KOLRO-217347 format. One record per atom (N, C-alpha, C): residue in three letters; residue number from 1; x, y, z; atom name. Coordinates in nm, 3 decimals. Atoms other than C-alpha are relative to their C-alpha. Example, Ala and Ser with C-alpha at 12.3 -4.5 7.8 and 13.67 -1.06 7.14 Angstrom:
[Ala,1,[0.089,-0.119,0.000],N]
[Ala,1,[1.230,-0.450,0.780],CA]
[Ala,1,[0.090,0.120,0.000],C]
[Ser,2,[-0.082,-0.119,-0.006],N]
[Ser,2,[1.367,-0.106,0.714],CA]
[Ser,2,[-0.077,0.109,0.073],C]
***
This chain:
[Met,1,[0.084,0.055,-0.086],N]
[Met,1,[1.616,-0.369,-2.702],CA]
[Met,1,[0.003,0.076,0.141],C]
[Ala,2,[-0.016,-0.076,-0.127],N]
[Ala,2,[1.511,-0.194,-2.374],CA]
[Ala,2,[0.037,-0.091,0.106],C]
[Leu,3,[-0.022,0.085,-0.123],N]
[Leu,3,[1.638,-0.330,-2.047],CA]
[Leu,3,[-0.119,-0.009,0.110],C]
[Lys,4,[0.097,-0.026,-0.081],N]
[Lys,4,[1.366,-0.188,-1.842],CA]
[Lys,4,[-0.137,-0.043,-0.051],C]
[Gly,5,[0.135,0.027,0.065],N]
[Gly,5,[1.013,-0.318,-1.865],CA]
[Gly,5,[-0.085,-0.015,0.131],C]
[Lys,6,[0.108,0.024,-0.088],N]
[Lys,6,[0.676,-0.378,-1.689],CA]
[Lys,6,[-0.115,-0.086,-0.078],C]
[Leu,7,[0.109,0.083,0.031],N]
[Leu,7,[0.421,-0.645,-1.709],CA]
[Leu,7,[-0.114,0.015,0.085],C]
[Glu,8,[0.120,-0.045,-0.093],N]
[Glu,8,[0.068,-0.571,-1.576],CA]
[Glu,8,[-0.130,-0.061,-0.068],C]
[Thr,9,[0.125,0.028,0.034],N]
[Thr,9,[-0.277,-0.708,-1.581],CA]
[Thr,9,[-0.093,0.012,0.139],C]
[Glu,10,[0.098,-0.023,-0.111],N]
[Glu,10,[-0.600,-0.690,-1.374],CA]
[Glu,10,[-0.083,-0.133,0.009],C]
[Ile,11,[0.099,0.085,-0.006],N]
[Ile,11,[-0.824,-0.963,-1.242],CA]
[Ile,11,[-0.101,0.023,0.106],C]
[Glu,12,[0.110,-0.019,-0.099],N]
[Glu,12,[-1.157,-0.970,-1.075],CA]
[Glu,12,[0.017,-0.101,0.107],C]
[Leu,13,[-0.010,0.092,-0.117],N]
[Leu,13,[-1.161,-1.106,-0.729],CA]
[Leu,13,[-0.146,-0.038,0.043],C]
[Lys,14,[0.118,0.016,-0.057],N]
[Lys,14,[-1.452,-1.284,-0.586],CA]
[Lys,14,[0.012,-0.001,0.155],C]
[Ala,15,[-0.038,-0.023,-0.142],N]
[Ala,15,[-1.293,-1.269,-0.231],CA]
[Ala,15,[-0.012,0.153,0.026],C]
[Asp,16,[-0.011,-0.133,-0.061],N]
[Asp,16,[-1.311,-0.952,-0.010],CA]
[Asp,16,[0.145,0.053,-0.036],C]
[Ala,17,[-0.132,-0.066,0.039],N]
[Ala,17,[-1.040,-0.711,-0.136],CA]
[Ala,17,[0.091,0.014,0.112],C]
[Gln,18,[-0.089,-0.005,-0.115],N]
[Gln,18,[-0.916,-0.637,0.204],CA]
[Gln,18,[0.070,-0.123,0.052],C]
[Lys,19,[-0.049,0.128,-0.050],N]
[Lys,19,[-0.886,-1.001,0.304],CA]
[Lys,19,[0.131,-0.041,-0.093],C]
[Phe,20,[-0.102,0.018,0.092],N]
[Phe,20,[-0.686,-1.050,-0.019],CA]
[Phe,20,[0.141,0.059,0.034],C]
[Tyr,21,[-0.100,-0.078,-0.038],N]
[Tyr,21,[-0.464,-0.774,0.067],CA]
[Tyr,21,[0.082,-0.031,0.106],C]
[Glu,22,[-0.067,0.044,-0.122],N]
[Glu,22,[-0.400,-0.890,0.412],CA]
[Glu,22,[0.075,-0.134,-0.015],C]
[Val,23,[-0.069,0.110,0.039],N]
[Val,23,[-0.294,-1.220,0.278],CA]
[Val,23,[0.147,0.030,-0.027],C]
[Phe,24,[-0.136,-0.033,0.030],N]
[Phe,24,[0.014,-1.061,0.123],CA]
[Phe,24,[0.066,0.081,0.091],C]
[Lys,25,[-0.048,-0.083,-0.106],N]
[Lys,25,[0.054,-0.821,0.389],CA]
[Lys,25,[0.048,-0.055,0.122],C]
[Lys,26,[-0.030,0.047,-0.139],N]
[Lys,26,[0.037,-0.998,0.706],CA]
[Lys,26,[0.008,-0.143,0.001],C]
[Gln,27,[0.005,0.156,-0.028],N]
[Gln,27,[-0.009,-1.378,0.623],CA]
[Gln,27,[0.063,-0.070,-0.126],C]
[Ala,28,[-0.070,0.062,0.098],N]
[Ala,28,[0.233,-1.460,0.353],CA]
[Ala,28,[0.024,-0.149,0.016],C]
[His,29,[-0.040,0.133,-0.031],N]
[His,29,[0.295,-1.776,0.530],CA]
[His,29,[-0.122,-0.102,-0.036],C]
[Gln,30,[0.117,0.082,0.036],N]
[Gln,30,[-0.053,-1.888,0.419],CA]
[Gln,30,[-0.008,-0.033,-0.132],C]
[Val,31,[-0.010,0.021,0.155],N]
[Val,31,[0.023,-1.869,0.040],CA]
[Val,31,[0.019,-0.133,-0.050],C]
[Pro,32,[-0.023,0.145,0.034],N]
[Pro,32,[0.173,-2.220,0.030],CA]
[Pro,32,[-0.122,-0.091,0.001],C]
[Asn,33,[0.120,0.074,-0.014],N]
[Asn,33,[-0.162,-2.344,0.163],CA]
[Asn,33,[-0.099,0.032,-0.113],C]
[Ala,34,[0.091,-0.057,0.122],N]
[Ala,34,[-0.356,-2.161,-0.111],CA]
[Ala,34,[0.053,-0.030,-0.134],C]
[Ala,35,[-0.061,0.008,0.144],N]
[Ala,35,[-0.109,-2.214,-0.399],CA]
[Ala,35,[0.102,-0.099,0.013],C]
[Pro,36,[-0.117,0.092,-0.016],N]
[Pro,36,[0.088,-2.537,-0.327],CA]
[Pro,36,[0.059,-0.037,-0.129],C]
[Gly,37,[-0.072,0.033,0.129],N]
[Gly,37,[0.153,-2.603,-0.687],CA]
[Gly,37,[0.097,0.093,-0.036],C]
[His,38,[-0.094,-0.111,0.048],N]
[His,38,[0.343,-2.293,-0.723],CA]
[His,38,[0.086,0.043,0.134],C]
[Ile,39,[-0.090,-0.051,-0.118],N]
[Ile,39,[0.471,-2.183,-0.362],CA]
[Ile,39,[0.000,-0.118,0.098],C]
[Gln,40,[-0.015,0.097,-0.089],N]
[Gln,40,[0.626,-2.447,-0.151],CA]
[Gln,40,[0.034,0.051,0.158],C]
[Ala,41,[-0.027,-0.072,-0.119],N]
[Ala,41,[0.730,-2.223,0.149],CA]
[Ala,41,[0.027,0.140,0.003],C]
[Val,42,[-0.041,-0.131,-0.019],N]
[Val,42,[0.764,-1.883,0.283],CA]
[Val,42,[0.046,0.027,0.140],C]
[Ser,43,[-0.072,-0.015,-0.119],N]
[Ser,43,[0.997,-1.782,0.564],CA]
[Ser,43,[0.035,0.142,0.032],C]
[Val,44,[-0.045,-0.125,-0.035],N]
[Val,44,[1.079,-1.466,0.751],CA]
[Val,44,[0.153,-0.014,0.016],C]
[His,45,[-0.157,-0.012,-0.006],N]
[His,45,[1.450,-1.374,0.713],CA]
[His,45,[0.047,0.110,0.108],C]
[Glu,46,[-0.022,-0.123,-0.095],N]
[Glu,46,[1.448,-1.037,0.898],CA]
[Glu,46,[-0.128,0.066,0.022],C]
[Gly,47,[0.111,-0.067,-0.027],N]
[Gly,47,[1.176,-0.860,1.071],CA]
[Gly,47,[-0.106,-0.102,0.041],C]
[Asp,48,[0.108,0.084,-0.041],N]
[Asp,48,[0.825,-1.034,1.095],CA]
[Asp,48,[-0.101,-0.012,-0.130],C]
[Trp,49,[0.088,0.028,0.109],N]
[Trp,49,[0.524,-1.139,0.891],CA]
[Trp,49,[-0.082,0.131,-0.044],C]
[Glu,50,[0.072,-0.095,0.033],N]
[Glu,50,[0.364,-0.794,0.886],CA]
[Glu,50,[0.050,0.134,0.020],C]
[Thr,51,[-0.055,-0.127,-0.007],N]
[Thr,51,[0.611,-0.515,0.916],CA]
[Thr,51,[0.082,0.064,-0.136],C]
[His,52,[-0.054,-0.066,0.107],N]
[His,52,[0.709,-0.292,0.631],CA]
[His,52,[0.147,0.001,0.006],C]
[Gly,53,[-0.142,0.017,-0.011],N]
[Gly,53,[1.066,-0.359,0.532],CA]
[Gly,53,[0.052,-0.137,0.054],C]
[Ser,54,[-0.023,0.131,-0.044],N]
[Ser,54,[1.054,-0.714,0.664],CA]
[Ser,54,[0.053,-0.080,-0.136],C]
[Val,55,[-0.060,0.060,0.111],N]
[Val,55,[1.266,-0.953,0.444],CA]
[Val,55,[-0.051,-0.155,0.010],C]
[Lys,56,[0.036,0.152,0.005],N]
[Lys,56,[1.117,-1.309,0.349],CA]
[Lys,56,[0.058,-0.056,-0.124],C]
[Ile,57,[-0.038,0.114,0.114],N]
[Ile,57,[1.226,-1.609,0.141],CA]
[Ile,57,[-0.104,-0.065,-0.045],C]
[Trp,58,[0.098,0.080,0.064],N]
[Trp,58,[1.005,-1.763,-0.097],CA]
[Trp,58,[0.056,-0.115,-0.073],C]
[Gln,59,[-0.044,0.110,0.097],N]
[Gln,59,[1.051,-2.119,-0.240],CA]
[Gln,59,[-0.121,-0.033,-0.069],C]
[Tyr,60,[0.108,0.016,0.082],N]
[Tyr,60,[0.855,-2.177,-0.527],CA]
[Tyr,60,[0.037,-0.085,-0.126],C]
[Thr,61,[-0.026,0.087,0.125],N]
[Thr,61,[0.837,-2.394,-0.859],CA]
[Thr,61,[-0.057,0.092,-0.115],C]
[Val,62,[0.037,-0.066,0.118],N]
[Val,62,[0.827,-2.221,-1.193],CA]
[Val,62,[0.034,-0.078,-0.130],C]
[Glu,63,[-0.033,0.074,0.115],N]
[Glu,63,[0.802,-2.415,-1.511],CA]
[Glu,63,[0.073,-0.136,0.036],C]
[Gly,64,[-0.075,0.140,-0.053],N]
[Gly,64,[0.901,-2.740,-1.322],CA]
[Gly,64,[0.131,0.015,0.071],C]
[Asn,65,[-0.139,-0.020,-0.058],N]
[Asn,65,[1.208,-2.565,-1.168],CA]
[Asn,65,[-0.008,0.045,0.134],C]
[Ala,66,[0.003,-0.033,-0.137],N]
[Ala,66,[1.251,-2.525,-0.784],CA]
[Ala,66,[0.108,0.131,0.007],C]
[Glu,67,[-0.086,-0.119,-0.018],N]
[Glu,67,[1.373,-2.166,-0.723],CA]
[Glu,67,[-0.022,0.070,0.143],C]
[Val,68,[0.022,-0.090,-0.129],N]
[Val,68,[1.405,-1.916,-0.424],CA]
[Val,68,[0.011,0.144,-0.049],C]
[Phe,69,[-0.007,-0.135,0.013],N]
[Phe,69,[1.335,-1.549,-0.411],CA]
[Phe,69,[0.006,0.058,0.129],C]
[Lys,70,[-0.014,-0.090,-0.133],N]
[Lys,70,[1.440,-1.312,-0.130],CA]
[Lys,70,[-0.034,0.136,-0.032],C]
[Glu,71,[0.051,-0.137,0.000],N]
[Glu,71,[1.253,-1.002,-0.083],CA]
[Glu,71,[-0.030,0.071,0.103],C]
[Lys,72,[0.022,-0.093,-0.123],N]
[Lys,72,[1.217,-0.698,0.117],CA]
[Lys,72,[-0.140,0.062,-0.030],C]
[Val,73,[0.140,-0.053,0.037],N]
[Val,73,[0.838,-0.603,0.141],CA]
[Val,73,[-0.018,0.131,0.033],C]
[Glu,74,[0.043,-0.141,-0.033],N]
[Glu,74,[0.688,-0.264,0.114],CA]
[Glu,74,[-0.155,0.001,-0.005],C]
[Phe,75,[0.152,-0.011,-0.017],N]
[Phe,75,[0.318,-0.182,0.218],CA]
[Phe,75,[-0.037,0.143,-0.042],C]
[Asp,76,[0.055,-0.124,0.012],N]
[Asp,76,[0.098,0.096,0.114],CA]
[Asp,76,[-0.147,-0.021,0.040],C]
[Asp,77,[0.143,0.035,-0.037],N]
[Asp,77,[-0.234,0.061,0.318],CA]
[Asp,77,[-0.093,0.092,-0.070],C]
[Ala,78,[0.091,-0.093,0.038],N]
[Ala,78,[-0.393,0.371,0.169],CA]
[Ala,78,[-0.055,-0.057,-0.142],C]
[Ser,79,[0.032,0.033,0.129],N]
[Ser,79,[-0.377,0.213,-0.185],CA]
[Ser,79,[-0.007,-0.161,-0.006],C]
[Arg,80,[0.016,0.142,-0.009],N]
[Arg,80,[-0.382,-0.152,-0.067],CA]
[Arg,80,[0.101,-0.061,-0.105],C]
[Thr,81,[-0.100,0.047,0.091],N]
[Thr,81,[-0.055,-0.212,-0.243],CA]
[Thr,81,[0.113,-0.074,0.086],C]
[Val,82,[-0.125,0.072,-0.046],N]
[Val,82,[0.230,-0.482,-0.155],CA]
[Val,82,[0.094,-0.019,-0.097],C]
[Thr,83,[-0.093,0.000,0.088],N]
[Thr,83,[0.543,-0.458,-0.331],CA]
[Thr,83,[0.107,-0.085,0.053],C]
[Leu,84,[-0.111,0.094,-0.041],N]
[Leu,84,[0.803,-0.743,-0.307],CA]
[Leu,84,[0.123,0.027,-0.089],C]
[Val,85,[-0.112,-0.061,0.051],N]
[Val,85,[1.128,-0.582,-0.388],CA]
[Val,85,[0.134,-0.108,0.012],C]
[Gly,86,[-0.089,0.105,0.002],N]
[Gly,86,[1.365,-0.850,-0.500],CA]
[Gly,86,[0.161,0.034,0.043],C]
[Val,87,[-0.134,-0.022,-0.065],N]
[Val,87,[1.710,-0.880,-0.302],CA]
[Val,87,[0.107,-0.100,-0.054],C]
[Glu,88,[-0.082,0.104,0.023],N]
[Glu,88,[1.858,-1.204,-0.382],CA]
[Glu,88,[-0.083,-0.124,-0.062],C]
[Gly,89,[0.082,0.114,0.046],N]
[Gly,89,[1.763,-1.549,-0.546],CA]
[Gly,89,[0.027,-0.017,-0.150],C]
[Asp,90,[-0.005,0.034,0.146],N]
[Asp,90,[1.732,-1.715,-0.883],CA]
[Asp,90,[-0.037,0.088,-0.103],C]
[Val,91,[0.057,-0.111,0.108],N]
[Val,91,[1.543,-1.441,-1.062],CA]
[Val,91,[0.121,0.119,-0.019],C]
[Met,92,[-0.095,-0.106,0.009],N]
[Met,92,[1.812,-1.205,-0.967],CA]
[Met,92,[0.135,-0.032,-0.069],C]
[Lys,93,[-0.122,0.041,0.085],N]
[Lys,93,[2.060,-1.402,-1.173],CA]
[Lys,93,[-0.014,0.063,-0.154],C]
[Ser,94,[0.036,-0.031,0.118],N]
[Ser,94,[1.881,-1.252,-1.477],CA]
[Ser,94,[-0.040,0.160,-0.005],C]
[Tyr,95,[0.056,-0.124,-0.010],N]
[Tyr,95,[1.741,-0.927,-1.350],CA]
[Tyr,95,[0.077,0.088,0.110],C]
[Lys,96,[-0.059,-0.090,-0.093],N]
[Lys,96,[1.901,-0.616,-1.204],CA]
[Lys,96,[-0.109,0.042,0.116],C]
[Thr,97,[0.125,-0.036,-0.080],N]
[Thr,97,[1.557,-0.511,-1.051],CA]
[Thr,97,[-0.101,-0.098,-0.033],C]
[Phe,98,[0.108,0.099,0.024],N]
[Phe,98,[1.267,-0.742,-0.996],CA]
[Phe,98,[-0.103,0.046,0.113],C]
[Lys,99,[0.081,-0.048,-0.097],N]
[Lys,99,[0.970,-0.614,-0.827],CA]
[Lys,99,[-0.164,-0.047,-0.034],C]
[Pro,100,[0.143,0.024,0.001],N]
[Pro,100,[0.625,-0.793,-0.816],CA]
[Pro,100,[-0.099,0.077,0.096],C]
[Ile,101,[0.080,-0.091,-0.068],N]
[Ile,101,[0.335,-0.580,-0.712],CA]
[Ile,101,[-0.135,-0.027,0.006],C]
[Phe,102,[0.144,0.036,-0.017],N]
[Phe,102,[-0.013,-0.683,-0.580],CA]
[Phe,102,[-0.081,0.126,0.038],C]
[Lys,103,[0.071,-0.131,-0.044],N]
[Lys,103,[-0.253,-0.377,-0.575],CA]
[Lys,103,[-0.152,-0.049,-0.011],C]
[Val,104,[0.141,0.037,-0.007],N]
[Val,104,[-0.619,-0.436,-0.473],CA]
[Val,104,[-0.102,0.124,0.030],C]
[Ala,105,[0.095,-0.101,-0.020],N]
[Ala,105,[-0.924,-0.213,-0.514],CA]
[Ala,105,[-0.129,-0.074,0.040],C]
[Pro,106,[0.124,0.062,-0.035],N]
[Pro,106,[-1.252,-0.314,-0.338],CA]
[Pro,106,[-0.112,0.056,-0.097],C]
[Lys,107,[0.113,-0.030,0.070],N]
[Lys,107,[-1.575,-0.338,-0.526],CA]
[Lys,107,[-0.127,-0.024,0.101],C]
[Ala,108,[0.120,0.040,-0.059],N]
[Ala,108,[-1.933,-0.381,-0.419],CA]
[Ala,108,[0.004,-0.149,0.055],C]
[Val,109,[-0.020,0.149,-0.027],N]
[Val,109,[-1.866,-0.757,-0.426],CA]
[Val,109,[0.138,-0.043,-0.044],C]
[Gly,110,[-0.134,0.033,0.061],N]
[Gly,110,[-1.510,-0.876,-0.437],CA]
[Gly,110,[0.084,0.115,-0.013],C]
[Gly,111,[-0.087,-0.117,0.011],N]
[Gly,111,[-1.238,-0.655,-0.572],CA]
[Gly,111,[0.048,-0.035,-0.144],C]
[Leu,112,[-0.070,0.010,0.108],N]
[Leu,112,[-1.012,-0.587,-0.847],CA]
[Leu,112,[0.150,0.010,0.034],C]
[Ala,113,[-0.157,0.011,-0.036],N]
[Ala,113,[-0.640,-0.697,-0.815],CA]
[Ala,113,[0.074,0.042,-0.125],C]
[Thr,114,[-0.086,-0.032,0.093],N]
[Thr,114,[-0.372,-0.532,-1.035],CA]
[Thr,114,[0.143,-0.055,0.042],C]
[Leu,115,[-0.132,0.074,-0.016],N]
[Leu,115,[-0.068,-0.757,-1.085],CA]
[Leu,115,[0.095,0.080,-0.095],C]
[Thr,116,[-0.121,-0.072,0.072],N]
[Thr,116,[0.259,-0.584,-1.194],CA]
[Thr,116,[0.113,-0.075,0.023],C]
[Ile,117,[-0.154,0.032,-0.027],N]
[Ile,117,[0.617,-0.695,-1.239],CA]
[Ile,117,[0.058,0.107,-0.086],C]
[Glu,118,[-0.095,-0.093,0.049],N]
[Glu,118,[0.860,-0.413,-1.279],CA]
[Glu,118,[0.133,-0.059,-0.002],C]
[Tyr,119,[-0.132,0.068,0.002],N]
[Tyr,119,[1.199,-0.539,-1.390],CA]
[Tyr,119,[0.106,0.089,-0.088],C]
[Glu,120,[-0.119,-0.044,0.090],N]
[Glu,120,[1.543,-0.432,-1.544],CA]
[Glu,120,[0.081,-0.113,-0.028],C]
[Lys,121,[-0.097,0.114,0.043],N]
[Lys,121,[1.739,-0.707,-1.729],CA]
[Lys,121,[0.133,0.027,0.036],C]
[Leu,122,[-0.133,-0.038,-0.020],N]
[Leu,122,[2.088,-0.749,-1.659],CA]
[Leu,122,[0.066,0.013,-0.152],C]
[Arg,123,[-0.052,0.011,0.151],N]
[Arg,123,[2.165,-0.819,-2.041],CA]
[Arg,123,[-0.118,0.007,-0.101],C]
[Ala,124,[0.097,-0.016,0.103],N]
[Ala,124,[1.969,-0.747,-2.351],CA]
[Ala,124,[-0.059,-0.146,-0.057],C]
[Asp,125,[0.048,0.113,0.044],N]
[Asp,125,[1.946,-1.135,-2.427],CA]
[Asp,125,[-0.096,-0.070,0.098],C]
[Val,126,[0.086,0.068,-0.109],N]
[Val,126,[1.736,-1.197,-2.109],CA]
[Val,126,[-0.125,0.019,-0.040],C]
[Pro,127,[0.135,-0.023,0.045],N]
[Pro,127,[1.373,-1.253,-2.185],CA]
[Pro,127,[-0.061,0.078,0.103],C]
[Ala,128,[0.094,-0.073,-0.103],N]
[Ala,128,[1.099,-1.060,-2.013],CA]
[Ala,128,[-0.050,-0.111,0.090],C]
[Pro,129,[0.028,0.117,-0.113],N]
[Pro,129,[0.990,-1.253,-1.697],CA]
[Pro,129,[-0.137,-0.043,-0.020],C]
[Asn,130,[0.128,0.045,0.011],N]
[Asn,130,[0.671,-1.386,-1.839],CA]
[Asn,130,[-0.030,-0.123,0.070],C]
[Lys,131,[0.025,0.113,-0.067],N]
[Lys,131,[0.694,-1.715,-1.671],CA]
[Lys,131,[-0.031,0.033,0.143],C]
[Tyr,132,[0.038,-0.033,-0.137],N]
[Tyr,132,[0.708,-1.537,-1.337],CA]
[Tyr,132,[-0.132,0.069,0.003],C]
[Phe,133,[0.131,-0.070,-0.012],N]
[Phe,133,[0.412,-1.322,-1.434],CA]
[Phe,133,[-0.115,-0.101,-0.022],C]
[Thr,134,[0.104,0.120,0.000],N]
[Thr,134,[0.212,-1.631,-1.521],CA]
[Thr,134,[-0.025,-0.062,0.124],C]
[Met,135,[-0.003,0.059,-0.140],N]
[Met,135,[0.310,-1.791,-1.185],CA]
[Met,135,[-0.076,0.096,0.084],C]
[Met,136,[0.068,-0.095,-0.080],N]
[Met,136,[0.190,-1.461,-1.013],CA]
[Met,136,[-0.145,0.010,-0.034],C]
[Leu,137,[0.134,0.005,0.018],N]
[Leu,137,[-0.121,-1.457,-1.183],CA]
[Leu,137,[-0.073,-0.110,0.041],C]
[Asn,138,[0.060,0.133,-0.057],N]
[Asn,138,[-0.202,-1.823,-1.095],CA]
[Asn,138,[0.002,-0.008,0.147],C]
[Ile,139,[0.004,-0.036,-0.152],N]
[Ile,139,[-0.100,-1.743,-0.731],CA]
[Ile,139,[-0.114,0.078,0.046],C]
[Ala,140,[0.109,-0.095,-0.025],N]
[Ala,140,[-0.345,-1.457,-0.717],CA]
[Ala,140,[-0.140,-0.077,-0.032],C]
[Lys,141,[0.122,0.057,0.024],N]
[Lys,141,[-0.619,-1.674,-0.866],CA]
[Lys,141,[-0.007,-0.106,0.123],C]
[Asp,142,[0.014,0.095,-0.101],N]
[Asp,142,[-0.538,-1.951,-0.609],CA]
[Asp,142,[-0.025,0.055,0.123],C]
[Val,143,[0.011,-0.054,-0.134],N]
[Val,143,[-0.529,-1.724,-0.317],CA]
[Val,143,[-0.160,0.039,-0.012],C]
[Asp,144,[0.134,-0.040,-0.010],N]
[Asp,144,[-0.871,-1.570,-0.416],CA]
[Asp,144,[-0.094,-0.123,0.002],C]
[Ala,145,[0.098,0.116,-0.022],N]
[Ala,145,[-1.029,-1.921,-0.460],CA]
[Ala,145,[0.020,-0.056,0.145],C]
[His,146,[-0.013,0.067,-0.121],N]
[His,146,[-0.881,-2.030,-0.126],CA]
[His,146,[-0.090,0.103,0.110],C]
[Leu,147,[0.068,-0.093,-0.086],N]
[Leu,147,[-1.043,-1.705,0.041],CA]
[Leu,147,[-0.142,-0.026,-0.009],C]
[Val,148,[0.149,0.013,0.026],N]
[Val,148,[-1.384,-1.762,-0.107],CA]
[Val,148,[-0.045,-0.138,0.063],C]
[Lys,149,[0.048,0.128,-0.058],N]
[Lys,149,[-1.379,-2.136,0.005],CA]
[Lys,149,[0.010,-0.007,0.153],C]
[Ala,150,[-0.012,0.006,-0.141],N]
[Ala,150,[-1.272,-2.046,0.361],CA]
[Ala,150,[-0.114,0.051,0.083],C]
***
């Protein structure tokens, strides 16, 4: 069984693609307002809300369990991509590498979001991070709905 893997899907956005990108790039502190059922808090550990390389701590609930994820954020404005590189936290107990990636492409109306999790398991018996991928998809849908409503 392979230890490295990738989960990926695309979703249609009703909200403006640039606004969606900027939530994850500059306004991660707003995600708990948009997706309170999944994300309880986001705080800056090093840097600030919008600088490449800043470190944030996410407090979230996945399948009824409260967990924490510490990540170093990477941005690519040209491709509207935000990568959350896992540094510490509950997910890192099972995965050597864990990178949720939000990539957004504008369309005439709304946009197309490509959601990816790249990972490497610590052991062969560790399952693929499907529960985290489902949570990521639900967060993206919640943020999209929140932006449309705003």
